[in-house]
DOLO-255856 format. One record per residue: residue in three letters; y, x, z of N, C-alpha, C in turn. Coordinates in Angstrom, 3 decimals. Each point is the difference from the previous one (the first is absolute). Layout:
// residues N
[pt ALA; [Y; X; Z]; [Y; X; Z]; [Y; X; Z]],
...
***
This chain:
// residues 203
[pt MET; [-1.195; 0.845; 0.000]; [1.195; -0.845; 0.000]; [1.236; 0.874; 0.000]],
[pt SER; [0.972; -0.303; -0.842]; [1.196; 0.827; -0.072]; [1.235; -0.864; 0.038]],
[pt PHE; [1.094; 0.612; 0.469]; [1.262; -0.705; 0.088]; [1.061; 0.799; -0.711]],
[pt SER; [0.701; -0.620; -0.907]; [1.059; 0.701; -0.716]; [1.283; -0.073; 0.795]],
[pt PRO; [0.939; 0.934; -0.197]; [1.222; 0.020; 0.786]; [1.036; -1.018; -0.439]],
[pt LYS; [-0.234; -0.695; -1.102]; [1.014; -0.929; -0.484]; [0.122; -1.213; 0.917]],
[pt LYS; [1.172; -0.628; -0.047]; [0.287; -1.211; 0.757]; [-0.193; 0.209; 1.498]],
[pt ASN; [0.333; 1.200; 0.496]; [-0.344; 0.278; 1.375]; [0.883; -0.696; 1.015]],
[pt ASN; [1.070; -0.646; -0.437]; [0.788; -0.733; 0.979]; [-0.292; -1.490; -0.015]],
[pt LEU; [-0.916; -0.421; -0.856]; [-0.452; -1.400; -0.031]; [1.147; -1.001; 0.028]],
[pt THR; [0.947; 0.254; -0.835]; [1.181; -0.865; -0.110]; [0.609; -0.293; 1.366]],
[pt LYS; [0.234; 1.079; 0.769]; [0.565; -0.172; 1.334]; [1.341; -0.723; -0.039]],
[pt SER; [0.789; 0.270; -1.041]; [1.307; -0.645; -0.051]; [-0.132; -1.511; -0.063]],
[pt LEU; [-1.007; -0.487; -0.729]; [-0.238; -1.437; -0.070]; [-0.392; -0.549; 1.350]],
[pt GLN; [-0.865; 0.724; 0.701]; [-0.451; -0.457; 1.310]; [1.160; -0.056; 0.983]],
[pt TYR; [0.821; 1.045; -0.003]; [1.058; 0.092; 0.991]; [1.120; -1.019; -0.219]],
[pt GLU; [0.053; -0.585; -1.189]; [1.022; -1.000; -0.259]; [-0.336; -1.357; 0.614]],
[pt ILE; [-1.237; -0.175; 0.444]; [-0.415; -1.308; 0.515]; [0.795; -0.377; 1.237]],
[pt PHE; [0.258; 0.978; 0.887]; [0.748; -0.275; 1.210]; [1.206; 0.917; 0.085]],
[pt GLU; [1.054; -0.492; 0.589]; [1.164; 0.827; 0.302]; [-0.134; 0.522; 1.420]],
[pt SER; [0.560; 1.167; 0.266]; [-0.184; 0.623; 1.295]; [0.551; -0.838; 1.138]],
[pt ASN; [1.025; -0.807; -0.243]; [0.574; -0.774; 1.081]; [-0.851; -1.194; 0.389]],
[pt ASP; [-1.151; -0.183; -0.653]; [-0.927; -1.047; 0.393]; [-0.827; 0.410; 1.212]],
[pt PHE; [0.067; 1.266; 0.409]; [-0.871; 0.516; 1.032]; [0.799; 0.414; 1.222]],
[pt PHE; [-0.663; -0.099; 1.167]; [0.676; 0.481; 1.192]; [-0.162; 1.501; 0.097]],
[pt SER; [0.900; 0.644; 0.707]; [-0.069; 1.452; 0.166]; [0.378; 0.355; 1.422]],
[pt ILE; [-0.980; 0.547; 0.737]; [0.231; 0.427; 1.368]; [-0.556; 1.403; 0.139]],
[pt SER; [0.696; 0.893; 0.691]; [-0.441; 1.385; 0.103]; [-1.366; 0.085; 0.661]],
[pt SER; [-0.825; 0.940; -0.497]; [-1.312; 0.225; 0.587]; [0.153; 0.614; 1.384]],
[pt LYS; [-0.998; -0.283; 0.858]; [0.009; 0.555; 1.334]; [-1.341; 0.650; 0.262]],
[pt ASN; [0.023; 1.164; 0.636]; [-1.228; 0.715; 0.307]; [-0.326; -0.179; 1.469]],
[pt ASN; [-1.210; -0.549; 0.282]; [-0.461; -0.235; 1.359]; [0.940; -0.917; 0.784]],
[pt GLN; [0.658; -0.883; -0.686]; [0.844; -0.989; 0.643]; [-0.375; -1.364; -0.552]],
[pt GLU; [0.442; -1.015; 0.726]; [-0.302; -1.354; -0.449]; [0.715; -0.263; -1.322]],
[pt LEU; [-0.713; -0.561; -0.965]; [0.601; -0.350; -1.282]; [0.520; -1.427; 0.094]],
[pt ASN; [1.295; -0.149; -0.115]; [0.616; -1.302; 0.207]; [0.361; -0.648; -1.322]],
[pt HIS; [-0.655; -1.115; -0.300]; [0.302; -0.784; -1.174]; [0.030; -1.459; 0.421]],
[pt SER; [0.825; -0.759; -0.667]; [-0.026; -1.427; 0.263]; [-1.175; -0.633; -0.724]],
[pt ARG; [-0.454; -1.103; 0.508]; [-1.103; -0.718; -0.629]; [0.363; -0.384; -1.438]],
[pt SER; [1.217; -0.467; -0.186]; [0.414; -0.449; -1.339]; [0.051; 1.168; -0.991]],
[pt SER; [0.453; 1.176; 0.471]; [0.072; 1.144; -0.921]; [-1.394; 0.476; -0.393]],
[pt LEU; [-0.936; -0.044; 0.942]; [-1.382; 0.368; -0.311]; [-0.613; -0.958; -1.019]],
[pt ILE; [0.239; -1.278; 0.202]; [-0.529; -1.006; -0.920]; [0.568; 0.209; -1.395]],
[pt GLN; [1.313; 0.258; -0.080]; [0.623; 0.191; -1.310]; [-0.486; 1.290; -0.654]],
[pt TRP; [-0.135; 1.068; 0.779]; [-0.504; 1.275; -0.509]; [-1.370; -0.193; -0.632]],
[pt ARG; [-0.844; -0.709; 0.701]; [-1.350; -0.225; -0.497]; [0.001; -0.913; -1.228]],
[pt LYS; [0.853; -1.001; -0.005]; [0.102; -0.905; -1.153]; [0.434; 0.754; -1.251]],
[pt ASN; [0.935; 0.922; 0.151]; [0.476; 0.762; -1.148]; [-1.126; 0.826; -0.631]],
[pt ILE; [-0.785; 0.636; 0.852]; [-1.123; 0.801; -0.503]; [-1.038; -0.894; -0.650]],
[pt ASN; [-0.307; -1.111; 0.643]; [-0.984; -0.937; -0.538]; [0.447; -0.558; -1.355]],
[pt LYS; [1.267; -0.305; -0.124]; [0.518; -0.539; -1.253]; [-0.159; 1.018; -1.128]],
[pt TYR; [0.360; 1.254; 0.290]; [-0.145; 1.035; -1.023]; [-1.466; 0.197; -0.384]],
[pt GLN; [-0.867; 0.136; 0.982]; [-1.406; 0.271; -0.292]; [-0.687; -1.192; -0.677]],
[pt ASN; [0.436; -1.203; 0.294]; [-0.514; -1.168; -0.728]; [0.385; 0.058; -1.469]],
[pt LYS; [1.196; 0.532; -0.270]; [0.419; 0.164; -1.397]; [-0.907; 0.991; -0.710]],
[pt VAL; [-0.400; 1.049; 0.688]; [-0.936; 0.965; -0.585]; [-1.324; -0.686; -0.321]],
[pt ILE; [-0.484; -0.826; 0.916]; [-1.257; -0.722; -0.235]; [0.112; -0.895; -1.226]],
[pt GLU; [1.117; -0.688; -0.136]; [0.211; -0.851; -1.179]; [-0.063; 0.834; -1.274]],
[pt ASP; [0.605; 1.180; 0.042]; [0.014; 0.859; -1.181]; [-1.379; 0.569; -0.317]],
[pt LEU; [-0.855; 0.109; 1.016]; [-1.359; 0.467; -0.243]; [-0.729; -0.905; -0.988]],
[pt HIS; [0.382; -1.282; 0.003]; [-0.665; -0.972; -0.863]; [0.791; -0.302; -1.270]],
[pt ASN; [1.053; 0.771; -0.213]; [0.839; -0.190; -1.173]; [-0.362; 1.075; -1.034]],
[pt PRO; [-0.591; -0.364; -1.137]; [-0.413; 0.997; -1.004]; [1.132; 0.908; -0.445]],
[pt ASN; [1.199; -0.533; -0.132]; [1.126; 0.818; -0.426]; [0.349; 1.064; 1.035]],
[pt SER; [-0.073; -0.373; 1.282]; [0.274; 0.955; 1.062]; [-1.078; 1.064; 0.060]],
[pt GLN; [-1.225; -0.386; -0.245]; [-1.109; 0.948; 0.059]; [0.181; 1.129; -0.999]],
[pt LYS; [0.634; -0.292; -1.122]; [0.180; 1.011; -1.036]; [1.130; 0.973; 0.341]],
[pt SER; [0.814; -0.362; 0.982]; [1.134; 0.862; 0.304]; [-0.074; 0.570; 1.413]],
[pt MET; [0.145; -0.849; 1.005]; [0.095; 0.471; 1.367]; [-1.290; 0.621; 0.519]],
[pt PHE; [-1.150; -0.547; -0.393]; [-1.240; 0.358; 0.658]; [-0.841; 1.015; -0.754]],
[pt GLU; [0.312; 0.260; -1.246]; [-0.822; 0.907; -0.782]; [0.296; 1.454; 0.353]],
[pt ILE; [-1.055; 0.777; 0.233]; [0.163; 1.431; 0.227]; [-0.435; 0.771; -1.234]],
[pt ASP; [-1.202; -0.256; -0.483]; [-0.449; 0.578; -1.254]; [-1.084; -0.907; -0.562]],
[pt ASP; [-0.671; 0.443; -1.033]; [-0.989; -0.843; -0.668]; [-1.230; -0.255; 0.856]],
[pt ASN; [-0.233; 0.847; 1.002]; [-1.214; -0.117; 0.799]; [0.195; -0.743; 1.319]],
[pt PHE; [1.237; -0.167; 0.405]; [0.231; -0.595; 1.319]; [1.361; -0.671; 0.036]],
[pt ASN; [0.079; -1.139; 0.690]; [1.301; -0.616; 0.220]; [0.002; -0.673; 1.361]],
[pt LEU; [1.185; -0.174; 0.541]; [0.141; -0.471; 1.367]; [-0.387; -1.458; 0.179]],
[pt VAL; [-0.174; -0.724; -1.091]; [-0.413; -1.391; 0.118]; [-1.395; -0.102; 0.604]],
[pt LYS; [-0.750; 1.094; -0.030]; [-1.339; 0.015; 0.596]; [0.055; -0.065; 1.520]],
[pt ILE; [1.143; 0.329; 0.573]; [0.093; 0.115; 1.455]; [0.884; -1.103; 0.578]],
[pt ASN; [-0.634; -1.007; 0.579]; [0.724; -1.009; 0.764]; [-0.429; 0.155; 1.454]],
[pt PRO; [0.816; 0.649; 0.822]; [-0.402; 0.302; 1.378]; [-0.406; -1.236; 0.797]],
[pt PHE; [0.606; -1.142; -0.305]; [-0.267; -1.207; 0.773]; [-1.393; -0.579; -0.265]],
[pt LEU; [-0.659; 0.456; -1.063]; [-1.336; -0.489; -0.325]; [-1.098; 0.955; 0.478]],
[pt LEU; [0.378; 1.116; 0.593]; [-0.978; 0.967; 0.473]; [-0.596; -0.430; 1.338]],
[pt THR; [-1.172; 0.536; 0.317]; [-0.664; -0.308; 1.260]; [0.844; 0.459; 1.177]],
[pt SER; [0.132; -0.874; 0.982]; [0.811; 0.288; 1.175]; [-0.841; 0.666; 1.093]],
[pt PHE; [0.536; 1.085; 0.578]; [-0.611; 0.662; 1.141]; [0.986; -0.011; 1.161]],
[pt SER; [-0.520; 0.013; 1.208]; [0.860; 0.134; 1.168]; [0.825; 1.265; -0.113]],
[pt ILE; [1.234; -0.044; 0.479]; [0.851; 1.179; -0.019]; [-0.629; 1.117; 0.837]],
[pt ASN; [-0.869; -0.362; 0.924]; [-0.759; 0.959; 0.812]; [-1.462; -0.010; -0.410]],
[pt PHE; [-0.245; 0.008; -1.306]; [-1.349; -0.176; -0.521]; [-0.985; 1.061; 0.480]],
[pt TRP; [0.501; 1.211; 0.273]; [-0.907; 1.084; 0.396]; [-0.657; -0.259; 1.364]],
[pt ARG; [0.556; -0.947; 0.762]; [-0.582; -0.330; 1.300]; [-1.111; -1.045; -0.116]],
[pt SER; [-0.133; -0.580; -1.170]; [-1.023; -1.023; -0.199]; [-1.165; 0.567; -0.792]],
[pt LYS; [-1.009; -0.823; -0.202]; [-1.179; 0.417; -0.742]; [0.104; -0.350; -1.483]],
[pt LYS; [1.120; -0.609; -0.405]; [0.179; -0.373; -1.392]; [0.261; 1.257; -0.824]],
[pt SER; [-0.872; 0.277; -0.947]; [0.088; 1.257; -0.748]; [1.082; -0.046; -1.062]],
[pt VAL; [0.620; 1.143; -0.219]; [0.998; 0.187; -1.042]; [-0.487; 1.124; -0.898]],
[pt ASP; [0.232; -0.123; -1.290]; [-0.448; 1.025; -0.929]; [0.543; 1.370; 0.401]],
[pt LYS; [-0.814; 1.041; -0.195]; [0.375; 1.342; 0.418]; [0.764; 0.783; -1.065]],
[pt GLY; [0.151; -0.562; -1.200]; [0.624; 0.734; -1.084]; [1.509; -0.157; -0.054]],
[pt PRO; [0.627; 0.545; -1.051]; [1.457; -0.106; -0.171]; [0.428; -1.442; -0.226]],
[pt ALA; [1.226; -0.312; 0.396]; [0.472; -1.387; -0.096]; [1.514; -0.052; 0.106]],
[pt MET; [0.550; -1.109; -0.471]; [1.346; -0.413; 0.368]; [-0.164; -1.003; 1.134]],
[pt TYR; [0.917; 0.016; 0.967]; [-0.110; -0.984; 1.075]; [1.334; -0.707; 0.232]],
[pt PHE; [-0.107; -1.227; 0.484]; [1.152; -0.881; 0.147]; [-0.027; -0.629; 1.385]],
[pt VAL; [1.087; 0.162; 0.752]; [0.143; -0.674; 1.288]; [0.751; -1.302; -0.239]],
[pt ILE; [-0.625; -1.106; 0.385]; [0.537; -1.330; -0.304]; [0.178; -0.811; 1.274]],
[pt ASP; [1.103; -0.718; 0.075]; [0.252; -0.901; 1.122]; [-0.061; -1.437; -0.510]],
[pt THR; [-0.752; -0.828; 0.697]; [-0.202; -1.386; -0.418]; [0.564; -0.967; 1.027]],
[pt GLN; [0.789; -0.929; -0.477]; [0.394; -1.156; 0.782]; [-0.601; -1.232; -0.656]],
[pt LYS; [0.190; -1.141; 0.587]; [-0.640; -1.215; -0.517]; [0.373; -0.288; -1.444]],
[pt THR; [1.236; 0.236; -0.355]; [0.463; -0.380; -1.334]; [0.337; 1.184; -0.889]],
[pt SER; [-0.203; 1.228; 0.478]; [0.394; 1.142; -0.821]; [-0.747; 1.265; 0.403]],
[pt LYS; [-0.064; 0.927; -0.959]; [-0.561; 1.321; 0.229]; [0.946; 1.031; -0.605]],
[pt ILE; [0.139; 1.134; 0.676]; [0.810; 1.082; -0.558]; [-0.735; 1.325; 0.144]],
[pt ILE; [0.193; 0.880; -0.984]; [-0.524; 1.359; 0.069]; [1.020; 0.856; 0.729]],
[pt LEU; [-0.419; 0.609; 1.105]; [0.901; 0.829; 0.792]; [-0.062; 1.469; -0.385]],
[pt TYR; [-1.166; 0.440; -0.471]; [-0.169; 1.429; -0.269]; [-1.084; 0.208; -1.044]],
[pt ILE; [0.201; 1.008; -0.865]; [-0.992; 0.396; -1.000]; [-0.248; 1.492; 0.132]],
[pt GLY; [-1.273; 0.392; -0.021]; [-0.334; 1.417; 0.085]; [-1.224; 0.338; -0.825]],
[pt GLU; [-0.260; 1.291; -0.126]; [-1.203; 0.455; -0.701]; [-0.781; 0.905; 0.933]],
[pt THR; [-1.305; 0.071; -0.218]; [-0.847; 0.823; 0.849]; [-1.180; 0.530; -0.786]],
[pt ASN; [-0.514; 1.134; 0.441]; [-1.202; 0.565; -0.590]; [-1.253; -0.582; 0.642]],
[pt SER; [0.173; -0.633; 1.166]; [-1.148; -0.557; 0.716]; [0.432; -1.266; 0.720]],
[pt ALA; [-0.332; -1.141; -0.565]; [0.477; -1.277; 0.514]; [-0.419; -0.248; 1.443]],
[pt ASP; [-1.147; 0.500; 0.403]; [-0.484; -0.304; 1.344]; [0.615; 0.896; 1.072]],
[pt LYS; [0.755; 1.054; -0.408]; [0.534; 0.942; 0.982]; [1.522; 0.024; 0.084]],
[pt ARG; [0.702; -0.346; -1.083]; [1.452; 0.198; -0.066]; [0.735; -0.680; 1.146]],
[pt TRP; [-0.449; -1.164; 0.386]; [0.735; -0.802; 0.975]; [-0.430; 0.296; 1.438]],
[pt LYS; [-1.016; 0.860; 0.181]; [-0.510; 0.263; 1.341]; [0.905; 0.921; 0.801]],
[pt GLY; [0.594; 0.979; -0.652]; [0.795; 0.993; 0.702]; [1.457; -0.392; 0.135]],
[pt ASP; [0.847; 1.012; 0.179]; [1.441; -0.242; 0.120]; [0.559; -0.452; -1.344]],
[pt HIS; [0.922; -0.936; 0.062]; [0.612; -0.521; -1.222]; [1.345; -0.612; 0.384]],
[pt ASP; [1.073; 0.424; -0.681]; [1.334; -0.524; 0.313]; [0.042; -1.513; -0.055]],
[pt CYS; [-0.728; -0.557; -0.965]; [0.055; -1.450; -0.178]; [-0.513; -0.747; 1.227]],
[pt LYS; [-0.869; 0.630; 0.779]; [-0.488; -0.648; 1.224]; [1.144; -0.232; 0.982]],
[pt ASN; [0.936; 0.945; 0.046]; [1.169; -0.171; 0.866]; [0.880; -1.134; -0.502]],
[pt TYR; [0.179; -0.073; -1.319]; [0.828; -1.058; -0.566]; [-0.627; -1.365; 0.293]],
[pt ILE; [-1.310; -0.063; -0.141]; [-0.711; -1.256; 0.248]; [0.125; -0.413; 1.463]],
[pt SER; [-0.119; 0.977; 0.900]; [0.138; -0.293; 1.420]; [1.388; -0.560; 0.304]],
[pt ASN; [1.040; 0.637; -0.554]; [1.368; -0.501; 0.183]; [0.159; -1.397; -0.580]],
[pt TYR; [-0.567; -0.195; -1.170]; [0.103; -1.291; -0.689]; [-0.680; -1.098; 0.809]],
[pt LYS; [-1.217; 0.259; 0.447]; [-0.742; -1.007; 0.761]; [0.720; -0.348; 1.305]],
[pt GLU; [0.532; 1.021; 0.655]; [0.706; -0.246; 1.256]; [1.257; -0.833; -0.237]],
[pt THR; [0.738; 0.339; -1.043]; [1.231; -0.731; -0.299]; [-0.300; -1.442; -0.383]],
[pt MET; [-1.023; -0.207; -0.817]; [-0.384; -1.360; -0.374]; [-0.425; -0.788; 1.229]],
[pt SER; [-0.794; 0.611; 0.859]; [-0.464; -0.679; 1.215]; [1.161; -0.363; 0.915]],
[pt ASN; [0.953; 0.929; 0.140]; [1.159; -0.259; 0.865]; [0.828; -1.180; -0.484]],
[pt ASN; [-0.126; -0.297; -1.299]; [0.743; -1.121; -0.572]; [-0.893; -1.212; -0.276]],
[pt ASN; [-1.185; 0.011; 0.610]; [-0.944; -1.122; -0.134]; [-0.320; -0.314; -1.461]],
[pt LEU; [-0.211; 1.063; -0.774]; [-0.349; -0.161; -1.405]; [-1.426; 0.494; -0.240]],
[pt GLU; [-0.704; -0.701; -0.858]; [-1.382; 0.322; -0.306]; [-0.088; 1.283; -0.818]],
[pt SER; [-1.039; 0.792; 0.268]; [-0.260; 1.204; -0.778]; [-1.494; 0.282; 0.040]],
[pt ASN; [-0.647; -0.041; -1.166]; [-1.439; 0.248; -0.102]; [-0.227; 1.104; -1.029]],
[pt LEU; [-0.199; 1.217; 0.490]; [-0.083; 1.165; -0.868]; [-1.440; 0.311; -0.395]],
[pt ASP; [-0.168; 0.423; -1.250]; [-1.292; 0.496; -0.453]; [0.229; 1.125; -0.995]],
[pt ILE; [-1.082; 0.649; -0.413]; [0.065; 1.078; -0.975]; [-1.021; -0.269; -1.098]],
[pt ARG; [0.356; 0.320; -1.256]; [-0.860; -0.296; -1.146]; [-0.070; 1.229; -0.896]],
[pt PHE; [-1.154; 0.197; -0.611]; [-0.250; 1.200; -0.780]; [-0.329; -0.340; -1.450]],
[pt PHE; [0.593; 0.767; -0.922]; [-0.338; -0.080; -1.418]; [-0.661; 1.319; -0.370]],
[pt LEU; [-1.257; -0.074; -0.468]; [-0.834; 1.191; -0.130]; [-0.062; 0.576; -1.411]],
[pt ASP; [0.420; -0.749; -0.990]; [-0.095; 0.467; -1.392]; [1.201; 0.883; -0.317]],
[pt VAL; [0.022; 1.190; 0.607]; [1.139; 0.901; -0.121]; [-0.480; 1.384; -0.440]],
[pt PRO; [0.904; 0.839; -0.510]; [-0.390; 1.352; -0.412]; [-0.462; 0.840; 1.186]],
[pt LYS; [-0.903; 0.929; -0.253]; [-0.433; 0.934; 1.032]; [1.039; 1.098; 0.214]],
[pt GLU; [0.756; 0.323; -1.053]; [1.004; 1.052; 0.093]; [1.188; -0.476; 0.840]],
[pt VAL; [0.367; 0.775; 1.016]; [1.042; -0.426; 0.920]; [1.346; -0.177; -0.700]],
[pt LYS; [0.321; 0.853; -0.992]; [1.284; -0.123; -0.697]; [0.100; -1.329; -0.731]],
[pt LEU; [-1.091; -0.430; -0.584]; [0.007; -1.267; -0.724]; [0.059; -1.181; 0.961]],
[pt ARG; [-0.662; 0.118; 1.148]; [0.073; -1.076; 0.989]; [1.419; -0.134; 0.529]],
[pt ARG; [0.651; 1.124; 0.228]; [1.363; -0.064; 0.524]; [0.966; -0.564; -1.034]],
[pt LYS; [-0.278; 0.272; -1.264]; [0.822; -0.585; -1.055]; [-0.182; -1.521; -0.012]],
[pt LEU; [-1.242; -0.435; 0.141]; [-0.278; -1.434; 0.074]; [0.634; -0.613; 1.237]],
[pt GLU; [-0.088; 0.706; 1.116]; [0.606; -0.478; 1.251]; [1.499; -0.245; -0.181]],
[pt LYS; [0.693; 0.963; -0.609]; [1.447; -0.134; -0.205]; [0.310; -1.229; -0.851]],
[pt ARG; [-0.781; -0.216; -1.036]; [0.268; -1.117; -0.894]; [-0.248; -1.334; 0.693]],
[pt LEU; [-1.015; -0.040; 0.842]; [-0.251; -1.215; 0.772]; [1.118; -0.240; 1.017]],
[pt ILE; [0.494; 1.064; 0.612]; [1.101; -0.141; 0.959]; [1.244; -0.547; -0.685]],
[pt TYR; [0.338; 0.555; -1.177]; [1.200; -0.460; -0.694]; [-0.183; -1.381; -0.608]],
[pt LEU; [-1.244; -0.421; -0.159]; [-0.258; -1.353; -0.478]; [0.139; -1.019; 1.117]],
[pt TRP; [-0.696; 0.228; 1.127]; [-0.057; -0.994; 1.079]; [1.120; 0.169; 1.024]],
[pt LEU; [0.625; 1.182; 0.066]; [1.081; 0.291; 0.953]; [-0.369; -0.343; 1.441]],
[pt PRO; [-1.097; 0.563; 0.527]; [-0.366; -0.253; 1.400]; [1.008; 0.656; 0.941]],
[pt PRO; [0.454; -0.679; 1.037]; [1.131; 0.485; 0.797]; [-0.263; 1.216; 0.863]],
[pt PHE; [-1.264; 0.332; 0.294]; [-0.265; 1.125; 0.878]; [-0.188; 1.321; -0.748]],
[pt ASN; [-0.032; -0.025; -1.312]; [-0.067; 1.250; -0.767]; [1.396; 0.615; -0.073]],
[pt LYS; [0.075; 1.315; 0.096]; [1.293; 0.681; 0.048]; [0.825; -0.257; -1.257]],
[pt GLU; [-0.665; -0.208; -1.136]; [0.713; -0.208; -1.261]; [0.804; -1.297; -0.023]],
[pt THR; [-0.350; -0.948; 0.873]; [0.612; -1.340; -0.081]; [0.728; -0.419; 1.268]],
[pt ARG; [0.059; 0.847; 0.992]; [0.603; -0.407; 1.276]; [1.470; -0.364; -0.146]],
[pt ASP; [0.721; 0.761; -0.825]; [1.409; -0.317; -0.192]; [0.170; -1.351; -0.671]],
[pt ARG; [-0.948; -0.341; -0.849]; [0.083; -1.272; -0.715]; [-0.054; -1.175; 0.956]],
[pt TRP; [-0.898; 0.078; 0.965]; [-0.197; -1.125; 0.930]; [0.691; 0.237; 1.335]],
[pt THR; [0.760; 1.096; 0.119]; [0.605; 0.391; 1.273]; [-1.007; -0.122; 1.138]],
[pt THR; [-1.184; 0.568; -0.210]; [-1.057; -0.057; 0.997]; [0.412; 0.729; 1.267]],
[pt THR; [-0.209; -0.629; 1.129]; [0.445; 0.572; 1.273]; [-1.150; 0.148; 0.995]],
[pt PHE; [-1.217; 0.094; -0.501]; [-1.162; 0.152; 0.869]; [-0.567; 1.412; -0.080]],
[pt THR; [0.685; 0.911; -0.694]; [-0.622; 1.262; -0.375]; [0.395; 1.205; 0.832]],
[pt ASN; [0.835; -0.190; 1.025]; [0.330; 1.076; 0.944]; [0.683; 1.210; -0.627]],
[pt ASN; [0.572; -0.161; -1.197]; [0.708; 1.153; -0.582]; [1.090; -0.470; -0.938]],
***
């Protein structure tokens, strides 16, 4: 499987035009301190992300969009990857007996509420069953997020999902990872934090 360098920004300008920056709240990050957000700002923050990612899902089923936004090369295109349709594992899956494939993968951290789901983080790994066991910055972001949601009496049901049909070569996986990040704009990835003014990341 090979990936060509063309179209490497996946029409980012088109994606970024969907929302204006003043649609989002912005509060300075705090390290080891209580993260203070209003319930309404959290709800709106989440709605904005959900609205954008729902638009991506709609485009997944649009043949015209598939030829532009999602195509990487003749052998692979991003329309093959819908994170919301992948098998769900507990965010702490390594503590359970539910097996996860040991090979390379893309992984997606997803938060589910009754009426919506959002992708919070996208990553790549050489070993799906081990990447999430050790130290990981995203675990801190998730902890902050869960605490803040709980403090505001908001539902948060986190899981992790793996897509296994990925290149074995790390450079190609990272290229795919970047393209998926710029497509879905998950708020906990460093590439998109400014976009969503994410304040759960301690930096």
